VONUSE-438909 format. One record per residue (C-alpha): residue number from 1; x, y, z. Coordinates in Angstrom, 2 decimals, padded with zeros to 5 digits. Layout:
 num      c1      c2      c3
 NUM       X       Y       Z
...
END
This chain:
 num      c1      c2      c3
   1  047.38  162.55  061.90
   2  049.19  160.81  059.10
   3  049.52  157.32  059.75
   4  052.63  154.93  059.85
   5  050.99  151.66  060.19
   6  054.34  149.82  059.36
   7  054.42  146.22  058.05
   8  052.79  143.99  060.70
   9  051.74  141.30  058.24
  10  055.36  140.35  057.58
  11  057.06  137.97  059.71
  12  059.78  139.28  062.11
  13  062.69  137.15  062.61
  14  063.86  139.76  065.69
  15  060.68  139.62  067.32
  16  060.83  135.99  067.68
  17  064.35  135.68  068.53
  18  063.92  138.22  071.13
  19  060.76  137.08  072.28
  20  061.88  133.50  072.89
  21  065.39  134.41  074.49
  22  064.64  137.73  076.36
  23  060.93  138.00  077.21
  24  059.77  134.49  077.72
  25  062.35  133.47  080.49
  26  061.41  136.63  082.24
  27  057.42  135.78  081.64
  28  057.44  131.96  082.61
  29  059.24  132.99  086.19
  30  056.75  136.21  086.78
  31  054.24  133.78  087.16
  32  053.87  130.71  088.94
  33  051.77  128.65  086.89
  34  050.40  129.30  083.48
  35  047.67  126.79  081.74
  36  046.36  127.48  078.56
  37  043.65  125.45  076.93
  38  042.17  125.45  073.33
  39  045.12  126.09  071.50
  40  043.98  123.60  069.14
  41  040.91  125.95  068.27
  42  043.23  128.13  066.33
  43  042.94  127.03  062.78
  44  046.23  128.02  061.05
  45  044.74  127.98  057.45
  46  041.76  130.32  058.27
  47  042.01  134.29  058.67
  48  041.49  134.49  062.36
  49  040.78  137.26  065.03
  50  041.16  136.80  068.76
  51  038.56  138.43  070.78
  52  040.22  138.81  074.25
  53  038.69  140.01  077.65
  54  040.42  143.00  078.83
  55  040.81  143.13  082.61
  56  044.89  143.95  083.27
  57  045.96  146.29  080.77
  58  049.44  145.55  078.99
  59  049.76  142.27  080.53
  60  046.75  140.82  078.51
  61  048.51  141.04  075.33
  62  051.64  139.93  076.75
  63  050.31  136.97  078.20
  64  049.13  136.01  074.98
  65  052.40  136.70  073.55
  66  053.91  134.49  075.72
  67  051.43  131.40  075.39
  68  050.55  131.67  071.80
  69  053.89  131.03  069.72
  70  052.53  132.81  066.55
  71  053.20  136.50  066.09
  72  050.13  138.41  066.92
  73  049.17  141.74  065.76
  74  047.05  144.35  068.02
  75  044.99  147.06  067.95
  76  045.68  149.58  070.93
  77  044.92  153.30  071.85
  78  045.51  155.91  069.29
  79  047.30  158.20  071.47
  80  050.36  155.99  071.82
  81  051.31  156.93  068.40
  82  051.55  160.65  069.50
  83  054.55  159.97  070.99
  84  057.01  159.98  067.76
  85  059.89  157.79  069.49
  86  057.28  155.18  070.52
  87  056.59  154.48  066.66
  88  059.41  152.31  065.70
  89  058.91  150.35  068.75
  90  054.93  150.10  068.26
  91  055.71  148.84  064.66
  92  057.96  146.28  066.12
  93  055.28  144.96  068.57
  94  052.85  144.82  065.55
  95  050.62  147.36  067.49
  96  048.19  149.45  065.42
  97  046.28  152.46  066.42
  98  042.56  152.18  067.09
  99  040.71  155.62  067.54
 100  037.95  156.53  070.29
 101  035.90  159.45  070.65
 102  038.14  160.95  073.11
 103  040.80  161.04  070.53
 104  038.85  163.56  068.70
 105  035.51  162.73  066.16
 106  037.65  163.97  063.36
 107  040.17  161.08  063.87
 108  037.40  158.42  063.87
 109  037.26  158.26  060.04
 110  041.25  157.16  060.16
 111  039.83  153.81  061.62
 112  038.74  152.64  058.10
 113  042.27  152.74  057.39
 114  043.34  150.61  060.30
 115  040.45  148.14  059.49
 116  041.86  148.14  055.94
 117  045.24  147.10  057.50
 118  043.91  144.63  059.64
 119  041.99  142.85  056.58
 120  045.48  142.57  054.89
 121  047.15  141.12  058.06
 122  044.58  138.12  058.37
 123  044.29  137.76  054.69
 124  047.86  136.71  055.14
 125  046.48  133.95  057.70
 126  048.37  136.22  060.18
 127  046.52  136.68  063.71
 128  045.19  140.00  065.09
 129  044.33  140.56  068.65
 130  041.64  142.80  069.67
 131  039.95  143.87  073.41
 132  036.39  144.29  072.10
 133  035.36  145.90  075.67
 134  037.72  148.73  074.40
 135  039.38  149.64  078.04
 136  040.37  147.14  080.83
 137  039.00  147.27  084.44
 138  039.54  145.14  087.62
 139  036.01  143.17  087.60
 140  035.37  139.78  086.59
 141  032.53  140.75  084.39
 142  032.23  141.29  080.50
 143  031.33  144.57  079.63
 144  029.31  145.48  076.47
 145  031.86  145.34  073.63
 146  032.39  147.86  070.67
 147  031.66  146.96  067.00
 148  035.58  147.06  065.76
 149  035.51  143.12  065.01
 150  032.21  143.13  063.45
 151  032.95  146.35  061.33
 152  036.35  144.37  060.47
 153  034.55  141.25  059.27
 154  032.04  143.24  056.91
 155  034.79  145.23  055.35
 156  037.09  142.30  054.94
 157  033.98  140.07  053.47
 158  032.68  142.82  051.24
 159  036.18  143.44  049.77
 160  036.66  139.73  049.29
 161  033.22  138.73  047.52
 162  032.10  137.05  050.58
 163  034.42  134.46  050.27
 164  037.24  135.16  052.86
 165  035.79  132.73  055.70
 166  036.96  134.68  058.73
 167  036.94  132.96  062.44
 168  036.61  134.97  065.57
 169  038.08  132.87  068.34
 170  036.86  134.12  072.02
 171  039.67  134.05  074.62
 172  039.36  134.44  078.42
 173  042.45  135.24  080.42
 174  041.70  134.71  084.27
 175  044.00  135.74  086.99
 176  044.40  134.60  090.48
 177  045.47  138.09  091.45
 178  045.86  141.00  088.75
 179  048.50  143.08  091.13
 180  050.99  140.19  092.42
 181  053.80  138.51  090.87
 182  054.30  134.80  090.95
 183  050.58  133.98  090.86
 184  048.57  131.39  088.48
 185  046.93  132.28  085.49
 186  044.56  130.27  083.30
 187  043.88  131.17  079.57
 188  040.90  129.64  077.65
 189  040.77  129.89  073.95
 190  037.27  129.01  072.74
 191  035.99  127.47  069.66
 192  036.01  129.37  066.37
 193  032.77  131.39  065.53
 194  032.69  131.02  061.62
 195  031.84  134.40  060.44
 196  030.16  132.71  057.42
 197  026.97  132.02  059.23
 198  026.08  135.89  058.76
 199  026.80  135.99  055.31
 200  023.18  136.54  054.43
 201  022.82  139.31  057.10
 202  026.03  141.08  055.87
 203  024.69  141.23  052.04
 204  021.02  142.21  053.03
 205  021.81  144.29  056.03
 206  025.29  145.05  057.51
 207  023.79  147.12  060.55
 208  021.65  143.99  061.57
 209  024.81  141.69  060.66
 210  027.14  143.70  062.89
 211  024.80  143.35  065.80
 212  024.40  139.70  065.39
 213  028.64  139.26  065.01
 214  028.74  141.59  068.07
 215  026.12  139.16  070.41
 216  027.94  136.09  069.13
 217  031.09  137.34  070.24
 218  030.07  138.37  073.58
 219  028.30  134.97  074.11
 220  031.52  133.13  073.10
 221  033.74  135.46  075.53
 222  031.49  134.69  078.41
 223  031.86  131.00  077.94
 224  035.87  131.51  077.95
 225  035.73  133.63  081.35
 226  034.25  134.16  084.75
 227  031.44  136.48  084.11
 228  029.69  137.78  087.70
 229  026.67  139.72  086.21
 230  025.87  141.48  089.50
 231  026.43  145.12  089.02
 232  025.87  146.55  092.76
 233  027.55  145.75  096.15
 234  026.37  142.21  095.88
 235  029.16  141.79  093.33
 236  031.62  141.50  095.95
 237  029.40  138.67  097.94
 238  029.35  136.80  094.47
 239  033.19  136.90  094.02
 240  033.49  135.77  097.92
 241  031.23  132.92  097.11
 242  033.28  131.82  094.43
 243  036.50  131.62  096.43
 244  034.63  130.22  099.57
 245  032.60  127.64  097.77
 246  034.91  126.30  095.15
 247  035.70  123.15  096.94
 248  031.94  122.46  097.46
 249  031.30  122.90  093.95
 250  034.39  120.81  092.97
 251  033.09  117.93  095.13
 252  029.52  118.04  093.77
 253  030.54  118.24  090.11
 254  033.37  115.96  088.70
 255  035.45  118.46  086.62
 256  038.37  117.32  084.50
 257  041.64  118.90  083.61
 258  044.64  119.94  085.59
 259  044.30  121.93  088.89
 260  043.85  125.44  086.85
 261  041.41  124.27  084.82
 262  039.22  122.27  087.36
 263  039.29  125.43  089.57
 264  038.42  127.47  086.90
 265  035.29  125.08  085.78
 266  034.26  125.32  089.45
 267  034.33  128.81  089.87
 268  032.28  129.43  086.44
 269  029.61  126.75  087.88
 270  029.54  128.62  090.88
 271  028.89  131.77  089.59
 272  026.16  129.97  087.23
 273  024.38  128.51  090.49
 274  024.39  131.96  092.23
 275  022.80  133.63  089.27
 276  020.01  131.04  089.16
 277  019.42  130.93  092.61
 278  019.08  134.82  092.52
 279  016.70  134.76  089.56
 280  014.66  132.28  091.97
 281  015.17  134.22  095.21
 282  016.10  137.71  094.29
 283  017.02  138.50  097.94
 284  019.79  135.57  098.40
 285  022.91  137.66  097.64
 286  021.68  140.53  100.05
 287  020.47  137.72  102.65
 288  024.17  136.20  102.42
 289  026.22  139.43  102.28
 290  026.58  139.98  105.96
 291  028.00  137.11  106.93
 292  030.09  136.83  103.95
 293  031.55  140.11  104.48
 294  032.22  139.37  108.34
 295  033.81  136.44  107.41
 296  036.04  137.68  104.81
 297  037.02  140.78  107.55
 298  037.77  138.08  109.95
 299  040.22  135.94  107.76
 300  042.10  139.33  107.20
 301  042.02  140.15  110.96
 302  043.10  136.92  112.13
 303  045.53  136.37  109.08
 304  044.45  133.16  107.97
 305  043.53  131.91  104.59
 306  040.08  130.25  103.59
 307  041.66  127.05  102.65
 308  042.85  126.67  106.39
 309  039.55  127.29  107.48
 310  037.46  124.69  105.22
 311  040.25  122.29  106.00
 312  039.99  122.88  109.58
 313  044.27  123.10  109.78
 314  046.79  121.97  107.99
 315  048.24  118.42  107.65
 316  050.95  117.69  110.43
 317  053.24  115.93  107.64
 318  052.81  118.91  105.40
 319  053.87  121.35  107.91
 320  056.64  119.26  108.86
 321  057.72  119.02  105.30
 322  057.59  122.75  104.60
 323  059.60  123.36  107.86
 324  062.20  121.23  106.16
 325  062.17  122.88  102.91
 326  062.49  126.55  104.82
 327  065.59  125.08  106.58
 328  067.27  123.71  102.96
 329  066.48  126.67  101.15
 330  067.25  129.43  103.80
 331  071.04  129.41  102.22
 332  069.68  130.08  098.89
 333  067.10  132.49  099.89
 334  069.76  134.87  101.46
 335  071.92  134.44  098.03
 336  068.62  135.17  095.87
 337  067.96  137.95  098.20
 338  071.46  139.72  097.84
 339  071.14  139.23  094.07
 340  067.75  140.41  093.27
 341  066.87  142.73  096.08
 342  067.72  145.93  093.87
 343  066.06  144.92  091.07
 344  062.78  143.99  092.99
 345  062.88  147.22  095.03
 346  063.40  149.33  092.11
 347  060.24  147.70  090.00
 348  058.24  147.97  093.19
 349  058.74  151.66  093.64
 350  058.52  152.29  089.90
 351  054.99  150.46  089.77
 352  053.68  152.73  092.59
 353  055.15  155.87  091.27
 354  054.36  155.78  087.47
 355  050.69  154.73  087.94
 356  047.71  154.93  090.17
 357  045.73  152.38  088.29
 358  045.94  149.20  090.39
 359  045.23  146.99  087.12
 360  048.33  148.97  085.53
 361  050.89  148.63  088.42
 362  051.77  145.00  087.42
 363  052.31  145.86  083.83
 364  054.54  148.66  084.89
 365  056.53  146.39  087.39
 366  056.97  143.54  084.74
 367  058.37  146.00  082.12
 368  060.70  147.80  084.64
 369  061.80  144.59  086.32
 370  062.54  143.27  082.83
 371  064.73  146.24  081.89
 372  066.63  146.70  085.24
 373  067.20  142.91  085.03
 374  068.77  143.34  081.75
 375  070.94  145.96  082.90
 376  072.01  143.74  086.01
 377  072.48  140.43  084.43
 378  074.54  141.88  082.00
 379  076.61  143.24  084.85
 380  077.01  139.79  086.13
 381  077.43  138.15  082.76
 382  080.50  140.67  082.39
 383  081.91  140.10  085.76
 384  081.64  136.16  085.41
 385  083.40  136.01  082.00
 386  086.33  138.39  083.33
 387  086.65  136.74  086.91
 388  085.60  133.40  086.66
 389  088.10  130.94  085.15
 390  085.76  128.58  083.37
 391  084.59  128.01  080.03
 392  082.54  130.91  078.37
 393  079.59  128.57  077.99
 394  079.29  128.29  081.67
 395  077.69  131.46  081.69
 396  074.53  129.87  080.36
 397  074.32  127.89  083.78
 398  075.10  130.98  085.87
 399  072.03  132.84  083.97
 400  069.64  129.91  084.78
 401  070.84  130.11  088.57
 402  069.77  133.88  088.62
 403  066.11  132.74  087.36
 404  066.29  130.14  090.12
 405  067.39  132.33  092.73
 406  064.47  134.76  091.77
 407  061.71  132.00  092.16
 408  063.52  131.34  095.70
 409  063.78  135.04  096.71
 410  059.90  135.54  095.82
 411  058.60  132.21  097.00
 412  060.48  131.72  100.11
 413  058.61  134.52  102.38
 414  055.29  133.18  101.02
 415  056.05  129.40  102.21
 416  057.27  131.03  105.54
 417  053.96  132.77  106.14
 418  051.77  129.78  105.25
 419  053.78  127.49  107.33
 420  053.38  129.87  110.44
 421  049.79  130.56  109.60
 422  049.42  126.69  109.75
 423  051.21  126.60  113.07
 424  048.84  129.09  114.65
 425  045.72  127.62  113.11
 426  046.35  124.04  114.11
 427  047.40  125.21  117.56
 428  044.70  127.43  117.96
 429  041.89  124.92  116.69
 430  043.47  122.27  119.42
 431  043.04  124.48  121.96
 432  039.25  125.61  120.87
 433  040.46  129.21  120.22
 434  037.44  131.44  119.84
 435  038.29  133.33  116.86
 436  039.03  130.20  114.90
 437  035.76  128.41  116.16
 438  033.85  131.50  114.98
 439  035.85  131.57  111.64
 440  034.66  127.87  111.39
 441  031.07  128.44  112.28
 442  031.07  131.33  109.66
 443  032.35  129.32  107.03
 444  029.92  126.21  107.59
 445  026.88  128.80  107.59
 446  028.11  130.41  104.20
 447  028.62  126.85  103.03
 448  025.39  125.52  104.11
 449  023.30  128.30  102.54
 450  025.12  127.75  099.20
 451  024.62  124.04  099.49
 452  020.90  124.42  099.68
 453  021.30  125.99  096.22
 454  022.60  122.89  094.55
 455  021.00  120.07  096.37
END
């Protein structure tokens, strides 16, 4: 393959313009709450590589593009470059190919050319994003990483007489839900790992240095993400405990930050506590697995949330307030449905049709939704300018209203469902419904078993 890598090291005005005017609005309304901490850890004056965990295919780089306001170059699977019509788009998106064994052993040597290009990019103080795990998967666990970053560091320092002083910033992306829209995301950018600490090893034994760099990156990445170490069926038990016992962990430890950050820290602490308890008592997760499974199945069967059970219902004022919001927003929901139902139905259909990979579904929906939205919104803008007797600049208010109606269209049914669930639970709790009493007993039993681990 003859490689044409473009010029990702150069600043692109069109990239920034389209990102800020077309991509960002859709991105900001695709998710409900986006929290990023640690931006200050990226040193603008130092050559920097971002080492990012990979759980949600194309959404992972898109999320960094939407939250880190510098232009990032990426390494991605080389087979994308097999489609010639995509190459100009890949150049514009600053995506470079990386070859794997499945791309043919004879092509692996091309990676040296790619790595030299990466060195050129970071030499110009531009950011490069790499997913050291290589491929995505839908588990909250870090897999063994590849050696792309260590090889790039070795090449860069050797070419620059060990005077380049590269930083690697580990980055963790945490999704409430991989597949759904209007959910929450938490991004943590860790403190830089200075590569200068490996200079002696790099000069004496590059292979040893590569392993040391790889280990340091994995350690840094684990600190920025939820990393559940279990690899058997008890993984799902630990994942369940992470949610069920989040409130108990938060009460026990005083975490700072906003709601998203506090929940992330509580989840990490819960996973840490479970791991320590499992080291002392290897059968801990196996012993508690049955009741966690039964409790989670009962939540699905009764259509209640863990939050309702642990709080033993919803505050009456909150339920009344939600009812008032539902009444007030109903006309806007009807309008939002009329405006967005075609866009929504089309992107959901395409998401189901174009991929069988659950982690890729959200990415397909995001891209297809953005393209369909562009066409439909363009039609609305044309009709507005032609038929509405108002100044042309009012079209910006119309566009803002379309995005607002999108949030109402998506969020209203969920608010309605939560309110109905709260009514049902409160009534059942007051009347001592057997299913609800059983749920509370199961939750308390799980919480009590977990509490013994932290007391």
